C-alpha positions as CSV (number, residue, x, y, z in Angstrom):
1,M,84.5,65.0,67.4
2,Q,87.0,63.3,69.8
3,Y,86.5,60.0,71.6
4,Y,88.4,56.8,72.6
5,L,90.7,58.9,74.9
6,N,90.4,56.2,77.7
7,G,90.4,53.2,75.4
8,F,88.4,51.9,72.5
9,H,84.9,50.5,72.9
10,P,82.6,49.2,70.1
11,G,79.2,50.7,69.2
12,D,78.1,54.3,69.3
13,P,81.2,56.3,70.4
14,V,79.2,59.0,72.2
15,M,77.7,56.4,74.6
16,S,79.6,55.4,77.6
17,P,81.4,52.0,77.4
18,S,78.9,50.5,79.8
19,R,76.1,51.3,77.4
20,A,78.0,50.8,74.1
21,G,77.6,47.7,71.9
22,H,74.5,45.8,70.9
23,A,71.7,44.4,72.9
24,G,70.9,40.7,72.6
25,I,69.4,39.6,69.3
26,L,65.9,38.0,69.2
27,R,65.2,36.4,65.9
28,P,61.6,36.4,64.7
29,D,60.3,33.4,62.7
30,L,61.0,33.5,59.0
31,P,58.0,33.4,56.7
32,D,57.8,30.5,54.3
33,E,57.8,32.8,51.3
34,V,59.6,36.1,50.7
35,D,60.1,38.5,47.8
36,V,63.8,39.0,48.4
37,L,66.1,37.0,50.6
38,I,69.5,38.7,51.3
39,V,72.3,36.4,52.5
40,G,74.9,38.2,54.5
41,C,75.0,41.3,56.7
42,G,78.1,43.0,55.2
43,P,78.0,46.5,53.7
44,A,76.4,45.3,50.4
45,G,73.7,43.3,52.2
46,L,72.8,46.1,54.6
47,V,72.6,48.7,51.8
48,L,70.3,46.5,49.9
49,A,68.2,45.8,52.9
50,A,68.0,49.4,53.9
51,Q,66.8,50.3,50.4
52,L,64.2,47.6,50.2
53,A,63.0,48.2,53.8
54,G,61.4,51.4,52.5
55,F,58.8,49.4,50.5
56,P,56.1,47.9,52.7
57,S,54.6,46.0,49.7
58,I,57.9,44.0,49.3
59,T,58.6,41.2,51.8
60,T,62.3,41.4,52.5
61,R,64.4,39.3,54.9
62,I,68.2,39.5,55.5
63,I,70.0,36.6,57.2
64,E,73.5,36.2,58.7
65,R,75.3,33.1,59.9
66,K,77.1,35.0,62.7
67,P,75.3,35.4,66.0
68,G,75.1,39.2,65.9
69,P,76.3,42.5,64.3
70,L,80.0,43.2,63.4
71,Q,81.8,44.9,66.3
72,L,85.4,45.6,65.1
73,G,87.8,45.9,62.3
74,Q,87.6,45.3,58.5
75,A,87.2,48.2,56.0
76,D,87.2,51.9,57.0
77,G,87.6,54.1,53.9
78,I,84.4,55.9,52.8
79,A,84.8,57.5,49.4
80,C,83.1,60.8,48.4
81,R,80.6,59.0,46.2
82,T,79.6,56.7,49.1
83,V,78.9,59.7,51.3
84,E,76.7,61.0,48.5
85,M,74.8,57.8,48.6
86,F,74.6,57.9,52.4
87,E,73.0,61.4,52.0
88,A,70.2,59.7,50.0
89,F,69.6,57.4,53.0
90,G,69.6,60.3,55.4
91,L,72.8,59.1,57.1
92,A,75.5,61.5,55.9
93,D,75.3,64.0,58.7
94,Q,76.0,61.5,61.4
95,L,78.8,59.9,59.3
96,L,80.5,63.3,58.7
97,N,80.2,64.3,62.3
98,E,81.8,61.1,63.6
99,A,84.3,60.3,60.9
100,Y,87.9,61.3,60.3
101,W,88.2,63.6,57.3
102,V,91.1,62.9,54.9
103,N,92.1,66.4,54.0
104,E,95.7,65.8,52.8
105,T,97.9,62.7,52.0
106,A,101.6,62.8,53.0
107,F,104.3,61.0,51.2
108,W,107.5,59.8,52.9
109,H,110.7,58.5,51.2
110,P,114.1,57.2,52.4
111,D,116.7,59.8,53.3
112,P,120.0,58.6,54.5
113,A,120.8,62.0,55.9
114,A,117.7,61.9,58.1
115,G,118.7,58.4,59.4
116,G,115.6,56.9,57.8
117,I,112.6,58.5,56.2
118,T,111.7,62.1,55.4
119,R,108.5,63.8,54.2
120,T,108.7,64.5,50.4
121,G,105.3,66.2,50.1
122,R,101.7,66.5,50.9
123,V,98.8,66.6,48.4
124,Q,95.2,67.6,48.7
125,D,93.4,64.4,49.1
126,T,90.2,65.3,47.1
127,A,90.3,67.9,44.3
128,D,88.1,70.9,44.5
129,D,84.5,70.4,43.3
130,L,85.0,66.7,42.9
131,S,82.1,66.2,45.3
132,E,80.3,68.3,47.9
133,F,81.4,65.7,50.4
134,P,84.9,64.7,51.6
135,H,86.7,61.4,51.7
136,V,86.3,60.1,55.3
137,I,87.3,57.2,57.6
138,V,85.1,55.3,60.0
139,N,85.2,51.7,60.9
140,Q,83.0,49.2,59.1
141,A,81.1,48.3,62.2
142,R,79.8,51.8,62.5
143,I,78.7,51.8,58.8
144,H,76.7,48.7,59.7
145,D,75.2,50.5,62.6
146,Y,74.0,53.4,60.5
147,L,72.4,51.1,58.0
148,L,70.8,48.9,60.6
149,R,69.3,52.0,62.2
150,S,68.0,53.1,58.8
151,M,66.3,49.7,58.3
152,Q,64.8,49.7,61.8
153,R,63.3,53.1,61.4
154,S,61.7,52.3,58.0
155,Q,58.1,51.5,57.5
156,T,58.9,47.8,57.7
157,H,61.2,48.0,60.7
158,L,63.4,45.4,59.1
159,S,66.0,43.7,61.2
160,P,68.5,41.0,60.4
161,E,68.0,37.4,61.5
162,Y,71.2,36.0,62.8
163,S,72.5,32.5,63.4
164,L,71.1,31.3,60.1
165,D,73.6,29.6,57.8
166,F,72.9,29.4,54.0
167,R,73.5,25.8,52.8
168,A,72.1,25.5,49.2
169,L,69.5,26.7,46.7
170,T,67.6,25.4,43.7
171,V,65.8,27.5,41.0
172,D,62.5,26.6,39.2
173,P,61.8,29.5,36.9
174,T,58.2,28.4,36.4
175,A,57.2,28.7,40.1
176,D,55.7,31.8,41.7
177,Y,58.6,31.7,44.2
178,P,61.3,30.3,41.9
179,V,64.2,30.0,44.4
180,T,64.1,27.3,47.2
181,V,66.7,28.0,49.8
182,T,68.0,25.5,52.4
183,L,69.3,27.1,55.6
184,H,70.5,25.8,58.9
185,D,69.2,27.3,62.1
186,E,72.3,27.5,64.4
187,L,70.2,28.2,67.5
188,A,67.9,25.3,67.0
189,D,70.5,23.1,65.2
190,A,67.8,22.3,62.6
191,P,67.4,22.7,58.8
192,L,65.0,25.4,57.5
193,T,63.6,26.0,54.1
194,I,62.3,29.2,52.6
195,R,61.1,30.1,49.1
196,A,61.9,33.5,47.5
197,R,61.3,35.3,44.3
198,Y,64.9,36.6,44.4
199,V,68.0,35.8,46.4
200,V,71.0,38.0,46.7
201,G,74.3,36.6,48.0
202,C,76.2,39.2,49.9
203,D,78.1,36.5,51.8
204,G,81.7,37.4,51.1
205,A,84.7,36.1,49.2
206,R,83.9,32.5,50.1
207,S,80.2,33.0,49.0
208,K,78.1,29.8,49.2
209,V,75.5,31.6,47.1
210,R,78.0,32.2,44.3
211,K,79.1,28.6,44.4
212,S,75.4,27.4,44.3
213,I,74.9,29.2,41.0
214,G,78.1,27.9,39.5
215,R,80.0,31.2,39.5
216,E,83.7,31.3,40.4
217,L,86.2,34.0,41.2
218,H,88.9,34.3,38.6
219,G,92.2,36.1,39.0
220,T,95.5,36.0,40.8
221,T,97.1,36.4,44.2
222,A,100.1,38.6,44.4
223,N,101.7,36.4,47.1
224,H,102.4,39.6,49.1
225,A,101.4,39.8,52.7
226,W,100.4,42.9,54.8
227,G,99.7,43.2,58.5
228,V,96.8,45.5,59.3
229,M,96.2,46.8,62.8
230,D,94.1,49.4,64.5
231,I,95.9,50.9,67.5
232,L,95.8,53.8,70.0
233,P,99.4,55.0,69.4
234,L,102.2,56.5,71.4
235,T,104.6,58.0,68.8
236,D,106.8,60.9,67.7
237,F,105.9,60.4,64.0
238,P,104.8,64.0,63.0
239,D,102.2,63.0,60.4
240,I,100.3,60.6,62.7
241,R,97.0,62.5,61.9
242,F,97.6,62.6,58.2
243,K,97.0,59.8,55.8
244,S,100.5,58.8,54.8
245,A,102.2,56.6,52.2
246,I,105.6,55.7,53.7
247,Q,108.5,54.0,51.8
248,S,111.6,52.9,53.6
249,A,115.0,52.0,52.1
250,D,114.9,48.3,52.8
251,A,112.4,47.6,55.7
252,G,109.3,47.7,53.6
253,N,106.4,50.2,53.3
254,I,103.5,51.5,55.4
255,L,100.1,53.0,54.5
256,L,99.0,54.9,57.6
257,I,95.3,55.8,58.0
258,P,94.2,58.1,60.9
259,R,90.9,56.9,62.2
260,E,87.9,58.5,63.7
261,G,87.9,60.0,67.2
262,G,91.2,61.8,67.1
263,Y,93.4,59.1,68.6
264,L,92.9,55.8,66.7
265,V,95.2,54.9,63.8
266,R,95.3,52.1,61.3
267,L,98.6,50.7,59.9
268,Y,99.0,48.6,56.8
269,V,102.5,47.2,57.2
270,D,104.3,45.6,54.3
271,L,105.4,42.1,55.2
272,G,107.0,41.3,51.9
273,E,106.7,38.4,49.4
274,V,105.2,35.2,50.6
275,T,106.3,31.7,49.4
276,E,104.8,28.3,50.2
277,A,107.8,27.9,52.6
278,S,107.2,31.2,54.4
279,R,103.4,31.4,54.4
280,T,102.9,29.7,57.7
281,V,105.6,31.8,59.4
282,V,104.2,35.0,58.1
283,H,100.6,34.2,59.1
284,A,101.8,33.3,62.6
285,M,103.2,36.8,63.2
286,T,101.7,38.6,66.2
287,A,100.6,42.2,66.5
288,E,103.9,42.9,68.3
289,D,105.9,41.3,65.5
290,V,104.1,43.6,62.9
291,L,104.6,46.6,65.1
292,A,108.3,45.8,65.2
293,V,108.4,45.9,61.4
294,A,106.5,49.2,61.5
295,N,109.2,50.7,63.7
296,R,111.9,49.6,61.3
297,V,110.1,51.4,58.5
298,L,109.5,54.6,60.5
299,Q,113.1,55.2,61.5
300,P,114.2,57.7,62.9
301,Y,110.7,57.8,64.5
302,S,109.1,55.2,66.7
303,I,105.6,54.0,67.5
304,E,104.1,52.0,70.4
305,A,100.6,50.6,70.8
306,A,99.0,51.9,74.0
307,E,96.1,49.6,73.0
308,T,95.7,47.2,70.0
309,V,92.1,47.3,69.0
310,W,92.2,45.0,66.0
311,F,94.8,43.0,64.1
312,S,95.0,40.8,61.0
313,I,97.3,39.5,58.3
314,Y,96.2,39.1,54.8
315,E,97.5,38.4,51.3
316,V,96.6,40.5,48.3
317,A,94.3,38.8,45.8
318,Q,92.6,40.4,42.8
319,R,89.7,38.3,41.5
320,V,86.3,38.8,39.8
321,T,83.6,36.5,38.7
322,D,82.5,36.2,35.0
323,A,78.9,37.4,35.9
324,F,76.9,38.7,38.8
325,D,73.7,36.6,38.5
326,D,72.6,33.1,37.7
327,T,71.7,33.5,34.1
328,A,74.0,36.1,32.5
329,G,75.5,34.4,29.4
330,R,73.3,31.4,29.9
331,G,69.8,32.6,29.0
332,G,66.7,33.2,30.9
333,D,65.7,35.9,33.5
334,P,67.9,36.1,36.7
335,H,66.6,35.1,40.1
336,V,69.8,34.9,42.1
337,F,72.4,37.7,42.3
338,I,75.7,38.2,44.1
339,A,77.1,41.5,45.3
340,G,80.2,42.8,47.0
341,D,83.1,40.5,47.9
342,A,81.1,37.6,46.5
343,C,81.8,39.2,43.1
344,H,85.2,40.8,43.4
345,T,88.1,40.7,45.8
346,H,91.1,43.0,46.0
347,S,93.5,44.7,48.4
348,A,92.4,47.2,51.0
349,K,95.0,49.9,50.1
350,A,92.9,51.4,47.3
351,G,90.2,52.0,49.8
352,Q,87.5,50.9,47.3
353,G,86.3,47.4,48.4
354,M,83.5,48.4,50.8
355,N,82.6,51.4,48.6
356,V,82.2,49.4,45.4
357,S,80.3,46.7,47.2
358,M,77.8,49.2,48.5
359,Q,77.4,50.7,45.0
360,D,76.7,47.1,43.7
361,A,73.8,46.9,46.1
362,F,72.5,50.4,45.4
363,N,72.4,49.6,41.7
364,L,70.5,46.3,42.3
365,G,68.1,47.5,45.0
366,W,66.0,50.0,43.0
367,K,65.8,47.5,40.1
368,L,64.4,44.8,42.3
369,A,62.0,47.2,43.8
370,A,60.8,48.4,40.4
371,V,60.1,44.9,39.2
372,L,58.4,43.7,42.4
373,R,56.2,46.8,42.5
374,G,55.1,46.2,38.9
375,L,56.7,49.3,37.6
376,S,59.3,47.6,35.3
377,D,59.6,44.4,33.4
378,Q,61.9,41.7,34.7
379,T,64.3,42.3,31.8
380,L,65.5,45.4,33.8
381,L,67.3,43.0,36.1
382,H,69.7,41.9,33.3
383,T,71.3,45.4,33.5
384,Y,72.7,44.7,37.0
385,S,75.4,42.3,35.9
386,S,76.1,44.1,32.6
387,E,76.6,47.4,34.4
388,R,78.5,46.3,37.5
389,H,80.8,43.7,36.1
390,P,82.8,46.2,34.0
391,I,83.1,48.4,37.1
392,A,84.6,45.5,39.1
393,Q,87.1,44.8,36.3
394,E,88.2,48.5,36.4
395,L,88.6,48.2,40.2
396,I,90.8,45.1,39.9
397,A,93.0,46.7,37.3
398,F,93.5,49.8,39.4
399,D,94.1,47.8,42.6
400,R,96.6,45.6,40.9
401,E,98.7,48.6,39.8
402,W,98.3,50.6,43.0
403,S,99.1,47.6,45.3
404,A,102.2,46.8,43.3
405,M,103.4,50.4,43.6
406,M,102.7,50.5,47.3
407,A,104.7,47.3,47.8
408,S,107.6,48.3,45.5
409,A,111.1,49.4,46.6
410,P,111.6,53.2,46.5
411,D,114.5,53.2,44.0
412,P,113.3,53.9,40.4
413,A,116.8,53.2,39.1
414,H,116.3,49.5,40.0
415,G,112.7,49.1,38.9
416,G,111.2,50.6,42.0
417,V,108.7,53.5,42.4
418,G,109.9,56.8,43.8
419,S,107.8,59.1,46.0
420,E,107.3,61.6,43.1
421,E,105.9,58.9,40.9
422,L,103.7,57.5,43.7
423,E,102.4,61.0,44.5
424,Q,101.7,61.8,40.8
425,Y,99.8,58.5,40.3
426,Y,97.7,59.2,43.4
427,V,96.7,62.7,42.2
428,E,96.0,61.5,38.6
429,H,93.6,58.8,39.9
430,G,91.8,61.0,42.4
431,R,88.5,60.7,40.6
432,F,88.7,56.9,40.8
433,T,89.6,56.8,44.5
434,A,86.8,59.3,45.2
435,G,84.4,56.8,43.6
436,V,83.2,59.4,41.1
437,A,84.9,57.9,38.0
438,T,82.2,55.3,37.4
439,R,80.6,55.7,34.0
440,Y,77.9,53.2,32.8
441,R,78.1,52.3,29.2
442,L,75.4,52.3,26.5
443,S,72.4,50.3,27.7
444,P,68.6,50.5,28.0
445,L,69.2,52.8,31.0
446,T,71.9,55.0,29.4
447,D,71.2,57.0,26.2
448,S,74.2,58.0,24.0
449,D,72.1,59.9,21.3
450,A,71.3,62.8,23.5
451,A,71.9,66.5,23.9
452,Q,75.0,66.2,26.0
453,S,76.3,69.6,24.8
454,L,73.5,71.3,26.8
455,A,75.0,70.0,30.1
456,T,78.7,69.3,29.6
457,G,79.3,68.9,33.3
458,L,76.5,66.4,33.8
459,E,77.8,63.5,31.8
460,I,75.5,60.7,30.7
461,G,76.3,57.5,32.5
462,T,78.0,59.2,35.5
463,R,76.5,60.1,38.8
464,F,74.5,63.4,39.1
465,H,77.1,65.9,40.2
466,S,75.3,68.1,42.7
467,A,75.7,71.9,43.0
468,P,74.2,74.6,45.3
469,V,70.9,76.2,44.4
470,T,68.4,78.4,46.4
471,R,65.0,76.9,47.2
472,V,62.3,79.3,46.0
473,A,59.8,78.6,48.7
474,D,62.0,79.6,51.7
475,G,65.2,81.1,50.3
476,R,67.4,78.4,51.7
477,Q,70.6,77.5,49.9
478,V,70.7,73.7,49.4
479,E,72.5,71.1,47.3
480,L,70.2,70.2,44.3
481,G,71.4,66.6,44.4
482,H,70.2,66.2,48.0
483,A,66.6,66.3,46.8
484,A,67.1,62.7,45.8
485,R,66.3,60.0,48.4
486,A,67.0,56.3,48.2
487,D,63.3,55.7,47.5
488,G,63.3,54.1,44.1
489,R,62.0,57.2,42.3
490,W,63.4,58.7,39.0
491,R,64.4,62.3,39.0
492,L,63.7,64.7,36.1
493,Y,65.5,68.0,36.5
494,L,64.3,70.9,34.3
495,F,66.8,73.7,33.8
496,A,65.1,76.7,32.4
497,G,66.6,78.6,29.5
498,Q,65.9,82.3,28.6
499,D,62.3,81.4,27.7
500,E,60.9,80.1,31.0
501,E,57.6,79.4,29.3
502,E,59.1,76.3,27.9
503,V,59.4,74.8,31.4
504,F,55.8,75.8,32.2
505,E,54.6,74.2,28.9
506,L,56.6,71.0,29.6
507,C,55.1,70.8,33.1
508,R,51.6,71.1,31.7
509,W,52.3,68.4,29.2
510,L,53.8,66.1,31.8
511,T,50.6,66.6,34.0
512,E,48.0,66.2,31.3
513,A,49.1,64.6,28.1
514,P,48.2,60.8,27.5
515,T,51.7,60.3,26.2
516,S,53.4,61.9,29.3
517,P,55.6,59.4,31.2
518,I,54.0,60.7,34.4
519,V,50.5,60.0,33.2
520,R,51.4,56.6,31.6
521,H,53.7,55.2,34.4
522,T,52.2,56.5,37.7
523,P,49.8,54.0,39.3
524,Q,46.3,55.1,40.0
525,R,45.7,56.8,43.4
526,A,49.5,57.3,43.8
527,D,51.0,60.7,44.3
528,I,51.9,62.5,41.1
529,D,55.6,62.2,41.9
530,D,55.5,58.6,43.1
531,V,57.5,57.3,40.1
532,I,59.0,60.4,38.5
533,D,60.0,63.3,40.7
534,V,60.2,66.6,38.8
535,R,62.3,69.5,40.0
536,A,62.8,72.8,38.2
537,V,65.7,75.3,38.3
538,F,65.3,78.9,37.1
539,Q,68.0,81.4,36.4
540,R,66.2,84.3,38.1
541,S,66.7,85.0,41.8
542,H,64.2,83.2,44.1
543,D,62.8,86.7,45.0
544,D,61.7,87.1,41.4
545,V,59.9,83.7,41.1
546,E,56.2,83.9,42.0
547,L,55.4,80.8,43.8
548,G,51.7,81.0,43.0
549,A,52.4,81.3,39.3
550,L,54.2,77.9,39.1
551,P,52.5,75.0,37.3
552,R,50.6,72.4,39.4
553,L,53.4,69.8,38.8
554,L,55.8,72.0,40.8
555,L,53.3,72.6,43.6
556,P,51.8,69.1,43.9
557,R,49.3,68.1,46.5
558,K,50.3,64.8,48.1
559,G,49.7,62.3,50.8
560,R,46.6,61.3,52.7
561,L,45.8,64.9,53.5
562,G,46.6,66.4,50.1
563,L,49.2,68.8,51.4
564,T,51.3,70.9,49.1
565,D,54.9,70.1,48.5
566,Y,56.8,73.4,48.2
567,E,60.3,72.0,47.6
568,K,60.2,71.3,43.9
569,T,61.5,74.7,42.6
570,F,64.9,76.3,42.8
571,S,66.8,79.4,41.7
572,A,70.3,79.1,40.3
573,V,71.3,82.3,42.1
574,T,73.2,81.7,45.3
575,K,75.8,83.5,47.4
576,L,78.6,81.8,45.4
577,A,80.4,83.3,42.5
578,R,79.5,80.5,40.1
579,D,76.0,79.3,39.8
580,I,74.9,75.7,38.8
581,Y,74.7,76.7,35.1
582,A,78.4,77.7,35.1
583,A,79.5,74.9,37.4
584,R,77.9,72.1,35.4
585,G,78.1,73.5,31.9
586,L,74.4,74.1,31.4
587,D,73.2,76.0,28.4
588,R,71.7,79.3,29.6
589,T,70.0,80.1,26.3
590,T,68.1,76.9,25.7
591,G,68.1,75.1,29.1
592,C,67.7,71.3,29.1
593,M,66.2,68.4,31.1
594,V,68.3,65.8,32.8
595,V,66.9,62.3,33.6
596,V,68.5,60.7,36.7
597,R,68.0,57.1,37.8
598,P,67.0,56.1,41.3
599,D,70.7,55.3,42.1
600,Q,71.7,58.9,41.1
601,Y,73.3,58.1,37.7
602,I,72.4,60.2,34.7
603,S,70.4,58.3,32.0
604,T,70.0,61.1,29.4
605,V,70.1,64.8,28.7
606,L,67.4,66.3,26.4
607,R,66.2,69.6,25.1
608,L,63.1,71.0,26.9
609,Q,61.2,70.4,23.6
610,D,62.1,66.7,23.4
611,R,58.9,65.4,24.7
612,D,58.7,62.4,22.3
613,E,62.2,61.4,23.2
614,L,61.4,61.6,26.9
615,A,58.3,59.5,26.6
616,E,60.2,57.0,24.5
617,F,62.9,56.6,27.1
618,F,60.5,56.0,30.0
619,D,58.5,53.6,27.8
620,S,61.6,51.5,27.4
621,V,62.2,51.1,31.2
622,L,58.8,51.5,32.8
623,L,55.5,49.6,32.3
624,P,52.2,51.5,31.6
625,Q,50.1,51.8,34.7
626,R,46.9,53.4,33.2
């Protein structure tokens, strides 16, 4: 997909410039009381809003101090794991169609014989079978657009309310709506008060919500400046459409990121160490000044900007708060949370900031929904900070090391980092940069005493790693993981062993037994899969599975009209050489069941006979409904 040939314009790239951009914003009146108030329309806030927008019983509002949506600039790297999440929101197809795909990363190193720099190698950006999705690049404003569209087409038709500035909050845990929030209406130039059951601060590194609950960012600044610019280039640099890490002998370094549309490029240009004496001068540099530095790095090649779309100068800082809610380490149940840059800040060169921020929100969203819908006790909310805080610390540690390597001189003999070392480090940390290295530790949501040996490629605490299967009802090859939507439901995957009757017996128990988690935790008059969505995979070809012989749980009648859902059962046999059993280390003899959380992370692996253990697990995280 190519666009921007005749210049950049914000908004949907397939629309003509005269139609691109956003219409005027009309802000409806805020209610006096809401279930969830989200402060900030960045990636974290919009992911959270998009998830909660799917629950009509939950009153959600999202506010933003700016007068309208983001138009330009900021983050652009979308990790494989984030695309997996976007698939759950039904947004992956548009993202993949529009984005630049990072297929290979090139490494450039000083070469006096070449009169400047020379390519030392290219590596595959994402290892095979790391994810069914690629690492892609698209500007943050478009990510916002996708999420805004998801919100607006939900049952609640949720839209942000702009020109509202958060000022302060107080918490009374005894009240029905414990959090009282003071806002300032920028349009009316008047104060405004709203009460909420929960408040989530997604309001950036200078977060007022974070300050209001007494949390602070702790860490260091590297005192190293970078200029970042999005340009439509005129250049003879041969790898202009490859992601490139470029080290010069003495002019600094560049991280070059091709952008969506076939023409746009982002440059992260090393501006060197910053002192108190030089800081003012560095931050006064213009786009032309930074491009001049880039040209010195790129010798013997050159680059011009036919158009500069966006430009900024920033200093690297790695900081994280001590906790992500108002009560962690202090006692009591949380009512105020922070997510994204309000919790952790870092450089842009690891490409993880926006991705980790959105995963913060995905982790929190389903938990808030479960508590507000009466499916889980409020203690579930304690797991947000305990799970996401260690992930932020891992990100800071990685970013500190990678940023230092990117800013170092290229001479290993004098303490620098050579291209081979840089390339090796990048390859070795591919799982981290793809966003799939996250592993949640032992908690009420993650069981360590389980039958992990029955599914060695589906590790407890990691995201459910999808693989192709064939849908029995229509013979279509699909990704099993794509059955999961961002709808707050748990997934229970049943992988049949040699004795398929064990799956049939388990389905009957799940449907009928008083101790079944489906019977115990599904509200009256709700669909049978409203809380726990069961899917089964058989080792036989789909031609050999009799649809009519399947248990009722795998052919549930649902919805107002009682229609049958035919998409619960799959065959492991596909057109590929390896089936899901081989690809994910599933035991063919005994089979197993895999419990997956609403945010796609694996809680436990059990034998198909482990009914008591399955019931015990769900009793620990869900409230009885019958």
